[in-house]
N, C-alpha and C positions, 0 to 999 in steps of 0.2 A: 640571240638569246641573252639572258642576263649573265653578267660575269662578276667575279669576285676580284677584289684588289686588297693587297696587304698594306697595312699602315707602315710608313717609315717612322723612325724615331722622332723626327722633327714634326710629325703630324699629331703627336699626342702630347698634351700639356696638362699639368695639374695645378690647381690653385686652391686656396683656402679663404673662406670669408666667415664673418660673424654676424649673427642676427640678434638684436636686443629687443626684449619685450618688457614693458612695465607691468608689474604685478602689484595690485592694491588689495589688501585683505581688510575688510571692514570690522569694526568692533562688534556689530550686531551679528555678524556671521560666527564669531568666536563665542559670544555669550549666549546666543540663541539656543533654545532646547531642540528646535527642529532642524537646525543646521549643524549641530554637534552630535555625532552619533556615538553611542556606547556599544561596546561588545562585552557584555557581562558574562564571563565564563568562569569567574572565580566565585565559589560558593563555600562558605564555612559551614561546619556542622556543629553539633552540640546543642547548647541551650537556645531555646527560642527559634524563630524562623531563620536565623543565620543572617549572614551578610553577603549580598551579591554585588560584585564589582567587576569593572573592566580593568585591564592592565594598561590601556591607552584609549584615547578618544580621537575621532577623526572629524575635522571641520570641513564642511562642504560650502559651496558657493550659493546654495539655495536649499530648500527643503530636501533632505536626503532621501525621502521616500519617492521623489520624482525620478523618472528615468533619465532626465536631462541634467541631473545634479552631478557636479564634478568634485571629487575629494581634493581639498587644497593642501592639508597638512595634518600631521598627527601630533597629539599632545601626550606627554607622559612625564613622570617624575622618577628620580632614582637617588638612592643614598649610598655613599661610599661606606664600605664595611668598617673602616676605621674612624668614622666621623663621631662627633660628640652626640649626635642624635641617636646613633645606633648604640653607643656605649651607655647613654643615658637611659635607654630602655631596659638596662640590666639583663642582657641575654646570658645564657649559659651555652656552652659548646659541648656536644656529646662526643663520643669516641670516634665518630665518623666525620667530625668537623662540621656538623650541622648546627646552625644557630637555633636555640630554643628561647622564645620570647614569652614573657608573662602575658596574661589575658588582657591587660590594659592596653596593649599595643595591637596593631592590626596590619597585616600584609607586609611585615617588615622584610621577610625573606624575598618577597616579590619585588619590593622596592630596591633591595640590594642586587637582585638578579638583573633588574633593568639597567642599573648603573654598569654592572659587569658586561652586559650585552653591548652597550654603546662603547665601552672602553675597549672591548675586543675588536669592534668594527673600526673605530677611529684611532685607537692608540696601538693596536696590534697585540694587546695583552688584556685579558679579562680581569687581571689583577691590577691593572694600571689605574692611575688617578689623573684626572684632568687638572692641569696646572697652567699658570701663566705668570709672567713677570710684570709686576707693577712697580715701576721705578727700578730700584735695585733689589727689590724684595720678591721672592718667589711665593706665589699665592696658590692655594688649592681650592678646588670646587668639591665640596663635600655633599651638598644637597643641590641637585641639578634639576632644572626644568628643561626637558628635551623637546625641541620643536623640529620635526622632520618634514620638509616640504616635498610634495609629490613631484614625480618626474615630469608630469604635464606642465607644471609651473616653474620648477627650478631648471628644467632642461639640462644642458651639459654642465653648467655651473652658474653660480651667482656672481654678477659683476661686482668687482671691488668698489667700495665707497658708495654703494647705492642702498645698502641694507639699513633699515631703521625700524625700531619697534617702540611703541608708546604704551606704557603701562602705568596704572595707578599704584603707587608705592604703599598705600594703606588701603584696607578694606575691612568692613565690619560684618555685614550679613550677606546672605546669598542674593539679595536683591538691591543692595545699596552699595555704591562705590564712592570713595572720597573724590574730591575735586582736584587734588594735587597730583600731577602726573609727571613722569620723566620720560625722556626720549633717549634710547640707547642705539648706537650706530657703530659701523665699522670704519669710522673716519680714520684717515691716514693709513689704511690697510694697503694702499697701492705703493706705499713707501716701505712699510715694515712687512715684508713678505716672509712667511714661515712655511715650512713643509713638515708634514708628519706622515705616519703610516696611512692616515685617511686622506692624504692629498694636501692641497693648499689650505692653510688655515689663517683666519684673520682675527684680530682682537676686537671684541665688542666693548665699547667704552661709553661712559655717560657723556652725552653731548654738552652738558653744562660744565663738565670737568673731564677733559679728555685724558687726564692722568689717572682717572678712576676706571679701571678695567672691571667689567662685570661678567664676561663670558667669552666664548669662542665661537667662531663661525667657520664651519668647514664648507668652503665654497664649492668644492668639487662634488661633495656628497649632498649638499643642500640641507645641512643639519646645523641648528644653532643649539649650543650648550650654554644655558644661562644659570648663573649662581643665584639661587633663591635668596641667600642671606645678603646679597648685594643689590639685587634689583628691587627687592621689597624692603620696607623699613624694618630694622631690627627691633625697634621699640614698639612696633605695632602689636596690639592685642587682637588676636583673631577671635571673632565672634561669629559662629556659623551653626549649622545643624548637621549632625552626623546621622545619615539614614541607616537605621539598624545599628546594633552594637553587640559585641560579645562580652562587654563588661557590665552592661545594665540592660534592663528591659523596659520598654514603654508601650503602652497599649496603642499609641498612634504610630509606633515604629520610628519615631524621630526623637533624638535626644539633643538638647542644647549643649553647645560647647563654647567655652570661653577660656582662652589661655594663650601662651606664647606660640610663635611660629614653630619652634622645635617640638612643642607638645602636640601641636596640630599634625605635624608630619609624622608623629609616632602614633597618635590615636586614630587618625582618619584613614579610611580606605583610599585607594588610588582614585576612585570616582569622587569621593568627598573632596579630595585635594584639588583635582582637576576642575571639578564644578566650581569650587570656591575661587580659584585663580581665574578661570574663564569668565565667570559672572561678575566678580567684584573688581578685578584688576584690568578688565578691558571694557567694562560698562556695556551699554546696549545702544549706543548711538550709531549714526551712519558715518562717523568719522573714520579715518584710516587708522588701523591698529598696527599693521605691519606692511611695509612696502620694500620692494627691491626690483632691480632689473636682472633678468636672466640672460644667459648667453647660449645661443645655439650655434654649434660649429658646423659649417657647411663645407664639406670637402667636395671638390668638383674635378672631374676629368673631362678635358676638351679634346674631341676627336675632329681633326680637320680632314674632311673627305674631299680630296682633290680629284676632279674629273677632267681629264685632258680632252682636247677636241675630238680625238678619235676613240674615246672610251664612252661606254654606257649610252650609245646611241641606239640601242636595241632594247626590246622589252621581252619579258618572259610570259606576257599575256598570250594565250593560245590564239587569239584573233590577229596577232601580229604576222602570222604566216598562213598560207592557204594549205589545202590538202596535199599539194605537191611540195610542201615545205619551202615554198618561195614567199618572199616578202609581199605583203599586201600593200599596194601603193595607192595613192589618192587618184592618180590619173592612169587608168588602164592603158597598157601598151608602152609605158615608159619605165618598165621595171629596171632597165639598165641605167637610165639617166637619173631616176628619182633618188634623191638622197634620203637616207634613213634618219629618223629622229625619234625621240621619245619624250614623255613627260614624267618627271620624277615626282613621286607622291610619298614614298617611304624609303627609309634607309635602315638596313639591318646590320647589326654588329655581331660578328661570329667569332668563336674561339678558334684555336689552332686545329680543332677536329671538326670544323664546320658546323658546330652547334650554335643555333641562334640564341644570343644572350639578351639582346635588347632591340627594340624597334623605335625609330624616331619618325613621327608623322609631320609632314609639311603642312602649313596652313592652306596652301594652294599648290596645284601642280606647277612645276617649273620646266620650261622647255629646255631640252638638251639635244644639240645637233653638232655637226662637225665644224661649225664656225665659231664656237665659243668654248672657253674653259670655265668650269663652274666649281666653286668650293662651298661645301656645306659644313657648318660647324655644329656638331652634336655635343650636347652638354649633359653629363650625368652627375647629379648631385646626390650625396649620401652623407 
């Protein structure tokens, strides 16, 4: 009959390996209306039809209405409560500490809450502020573009010095992008390694001037925090359309907007801002907009199942014995001289209470008799 055998300490080994995959995200996936999904849950009341907006948008690798579509990343924006953009909107604060903004601004509290949410996740405090050191000067990120990559693509972490994002630094309308672009990367991050509450963090710099830092890459979380004032031109005049408005009414539901980036961040809804960035700053071509390599950690346990010559030469198959519980031999009448043997097809791993935990299947049956020692290697990856 089948028997059990305990593993010795030298029969169990552990190892760790890494698997890298290249991820390429196209410009047309980010800018496309069918590959960028909105979740419009924010609705204003008051005058007119109101403003409906998402608080973030998700980019897919194909038409998101298809069942085969995979979400790649989330886009959203956030404002630090102490930024010039927030103070420039002239808010008041009530007795409960709630910010009250005039009607010329839109979704300001939601933009501030988004910043606090990421600060709490990555910095350990919702009141924290994203900062980095450029040369000997400490810089702050007051207006942030947050890009969170999905676990399917970022896996366990993003590999250092493989991340790059190409954006147009100027943009005019929802359908037109400028030709001048810049590439931002985490170059030299394998040398300058920093740790934070959110894990390992790398500096994102301008590839044309590595001394110009523009953001932070949290490689364990798969989140990029980009400084809007640094990745986009400060002198750029934003010309776009705001769908709906609480400050003016249009029979077509769209109102033209022309102004500075700070004015746009104040007046536009989160959908307006994300639409503008996704459409004008990434264009609509099939070129690569964002690329990186991910890392999948593969932890392995190796079990060496050693079968000595006098072990496991029997089978638990009921046909191995007859009705008298004697071994069934190939040549009748030679029960005493016939040697027992078996064919190994599966290996079961049990815990200390004899509970079956895992089963390994062999590609073909392996003969086991008293003339050979056999060792099977079972590998569990997780």
